[in-house]
C-alpha positions in Angstrom: 97.5 97.0 111.9 93.5 96.0 112.1 92.0 92.6 111.7 89.2 92.4 109.0 87.7 89.8 111.0 87.3 91.5 114.5 86.7 95.2 112.3 83.8 93.2 110.6 82.6 91.6 114.1 83.3 93.8 116.4 83.8 97.3 115.2 82.8 99.3 118.3 86.1 97.6 120.1 88.0 99.2 116.8 86.2 102.7 117.5 87.1 102.8 120.9 90.9 101.7 120.2 91.3 104.4 118.0 89.2 106.9 119.9 91.9 106.2 122.7 94.7 106.5 120.4 93.0 109.8 119.7 92.8 108.7 115.7 89.4 109.6 114.2 87.1 106.5 114.0 85.2 108.1 110.6 87.4 105.2 108.6 86.0 102.4 110.7 82.3 103.0 108.9 84.3 103.7 105.4 85.6 100.4 105.6 82.7 98.6 106.7 81.0 99.9 103.9 83.9 99.1 101.5 84.2 95.3 102.7 80.1 94.9 102.3 80.0 96.1 98.8 83.7 93.8 98.3 81.4 90.9 99.8 78.2 91.7 97.5 80.3 92.1 94.8 82.1 89.0 94.8 78.7 87.0 95.4 77.5 89.2 92.2 80.7 88.2 90.2 80.3 84.3 91.1 76.3 84.4 90.5 77.3 85.7 87.0 80.3 83.6 86.4 77.8 80.2 87.1 75.5 81.7 84.8 78.5 82.6 82.2 80.0 79.0 82.6 76.6 77.6 81.9 75.5 79.5 78.8 79.4 78.4 77.8 78.7 74.6 77.9 75.2 74.7 76.4 76.9 76.9 73.7 79.7 73.7 73.1 76.9 71.0 73.0 74.4 73.1 70.9 74.0 72.9 67.1 72.6 75.2 64.6 69.1 77.2 65.6 69.9 76.5 69.1 73.1 77.1 69.2 72.0 80.4 67.3 68.8 80.7 69.9 71.7 80.8 73.1 73.9 83.1 71.5 71.3 85.6 71.1 70.8 85.5 74.6 70.5 89.0 76.7 73.7 88.0 78.3 76.0 86.5 75.9 78.5 88.7 74.1 80.3 87.7 71.2 83.7 89.7 70.5 87.0 88.4 68.4 88.9 90.8 70.5 88.6 92.6 73.6 91.3 95.6 74.2 91.4 97.4 77.2 92.7 100.4 75.4 89.1 100.6 73.8 87.2 101.5 76.7 85.7 105.3 77.0 88.9 107.0 78.7 91.2 104.2 78.1 91.8 101.7 80.9 90.8 103.0 84.5 93.7 101.5 86.5 97.2 101.4 84.6 100.5 100.0 86.3 102.9 102.9 85.9 105.8 101.1 87.6 106.3 96.9 89.0 105.2 94.1 87.7 103.0 91.3 88.7 100.6 89.4 88.0 97.1 90.6 90.0 93.5 91.7 90.1 92.1 94.7 90.9 88.5 96.5 91.7 87.9 99.9 92.6 84.6 100.7 94.3 83.3 104.3 95.0 82.5 104.5 98.6 80.9 107.8 99.9 83.6 110.8 99.0 86.2 107.9 98.5 87.7 105.5 96.5 88.4 101.9 97.5 90.9 100.1 95.5 91.1 96.2 96.1 94.5 94.2 94.8 95.3 90.7 95.0 98.2 89.5 93.7 98.9 86.1 92.0 102.6 86.0 92.0 103.3 82.6 93.5 106.5 81.5 94.5 106.4 77.8 94.3 110.2 77.6 96.1 109.0 79.6 99.0 105.1 78.1 98.9 103.8 82.2 98.8 103.4 85.1 97.4 106.0 87.1 98.3 105.8 91.2 99.0 106.3 93.0 96.2 108.9 95.9 96.9 107.3 98.7 94.8 103.6 99.1 92.2 102.7 102.1 91.0 99.4 102.5 89.5 97.7 105.6 87.6 94.0 105.6 88.9 91.4 107.4 86.8 89.1 108.7 89.0 86.3 111.9 89.2 88.4 113.1 92.1 92.1 113.9 92.8 93.2 111.3 95.4 95.3 113.2 97.6 95.7 110.5 100.4 95.8 106.6 100.5 95.7 104.7 103.2 96.4 100.6 102.7 94.5 97.9 104.9 96.2 94.4 104.8 94.7 91.9 107.3 97.0 89.8 108.5 100.1 91.8 107.2 102.4 94.0 107.9 100.5 97.2 106.5 102.7 98.4 103.1 103.2 102.2 102.6 101.2 104.4 100.3 102.0 107.6 98.8 100.7 110.0 96.0 103.4 110.9 93.9 102.5 113.1 90.9 99.2 112.0 90.9 100.3 108.3 90.8 99.2 106.0 93.7 102.5 104.3 95.0 102.9 101.5 96.9 105.8 99.6 98.6 106.1 96.1 100.0 103.0 95.2 98.7 101.5 92.1 100.1 99.4 89.3 98.9 96.2 91.5 99.4 95.4 94.8 99.9 92.2 97.6 100.0 93.7 101.0 99.5 91.4 103.9 100.4 91.9 106.5 98.1 90.5 109.7 99.4 90.1 113.7 97.9 
């Protein structure tokens, strides 16, 4: 298990440890790029979300022409209903097996793709999100994934495999990042 904070703050220490074990250090740079992109994506999302909330409040309070003008704003889209199936080519990630309440992001990093998964299956009695036995995902990528490497900071690393083109995760923790490579 690699601590994300250690990796971010001292990548050379992690590289040295991997070299000592005879492992490749290429993944360190890929993870750092993925982590940086994830952090910048979160910042961009939060900025857009703040703008969305601000516009939502303005629209809710506006009347007549002012409301119509706000709805014409470049960043405002009015839809009656959104269906993932309406996306070109369908959803990029689909749950094939397993049942979870989760958020996913998928980013291209060089020749790989990194899937970030955060689960929201909170168990009130246990006061935690318990590991999920299995989650199988069909992930649509511009390449056929052959390997899956999982990183789960502060957690036991879950098992991952590609079975008939489907990403299969076992003992899925609260958060995991999965590097999918051709």
